[in-house]
C-alpha positions in Angstrom: -5.9 5.6 -11.5 -9.5 3.9 -12.1 -12.0 7.0 -13.9 -15.5 6.8 -12.3 -18.3 7.3 -15.2 -21.7 8.9 -13.8 -23.2 5.2 -14.5 -20.7 3.6 -12.1 -21.4 6.4 -10.0 -24.9 5.7 -9.9 -24.4 2.3 -9.4 -22.5 3.0 -5.8 -25.2 5.2 -4.8 -27.8 2.4 -4.9 -25.1 -0.4 -3.6 -26.1 -1.8 -0.4 -24.6 -0.2 2.7 -22.4 -2.3 5.3 -23.0 -2.1 8.8 -20.6 0.0 10.8 -19.0 -2.8 12.3 -18.5 -4.5 9.5 -16.8 -1.5 7.7 -14.6 -1.0 10.4 -13.4 -4.6 10.1 -13.1 -4.3 6.7 -11.2 -0.7 7.0 -8.6 -2.7 9.4 -7.6 -5.8 7.3 -7.1 -3.2 4.5 -4.9 -1.3 6.7 -3.3 -4.8 7.9 -2.2 -5.9 4.2 -1.1 -2.4 3.5 1.5 -2.4 6.3 2.3 -6.1 5.6 3.2 -5.4 2.0 5.4 -2.0 3.1 7.5 -4.4 5.7 7.9 -7.2 2.9 8.5 -4.7 0.1 11.1 -2.8 2.6 12.6 -6.1 3.4 13.2 -7.2 -0.1 14.6 -3.5 -0.8 17.2 -4.1 2.1 18.2 -7.5 0.5 19.3 -5.6 -3.1 22.9 -4.8 -3.9 24.4 -1.8 -5.5 23.7 -2.9 -8.6 20.0 -3.7 -8.5 19.5 -0.3 -6.6 21.1 1.2 -9.4 19.0 -0.6 -12.2 15.6 0.7 -10.4 17.0 4.1 -9.8 17.3 4.4 -6.0 20.8 5.4 -4.2 22.1 3.0 -1.7 20.8 5.7 1.1 17.5 5.9 -0.2 17.3 2.4 0.4 18.6 2.7 3.5 16.3 5.1 4.8 12.7 3.8 3.1 14.0 0.2 5.1 14.4 1.5 8.3 11.1 2.8 8.2 8.4 1.1 10.0 5.7 -0.7 8.6 3.1 2.0 9.8 5.4 4.8 8.1 4.6 6.1 4.8 
């Protein structure tokens, strides 16, 4: 996690604001990328065998539960 310094906060305060419609589109794009990453990660997780799951410290049950979640679920 990045720590914001006082200088960085002042820089952010002085940054130009983007129009509301653009901010909404950016937020939507960010959400779509997050959803895509979740879906891809869960697909990969579902393909791991028992040995690989053990290597990452996940049980088969935990992997199944996570892989069965929909892309919008955390």
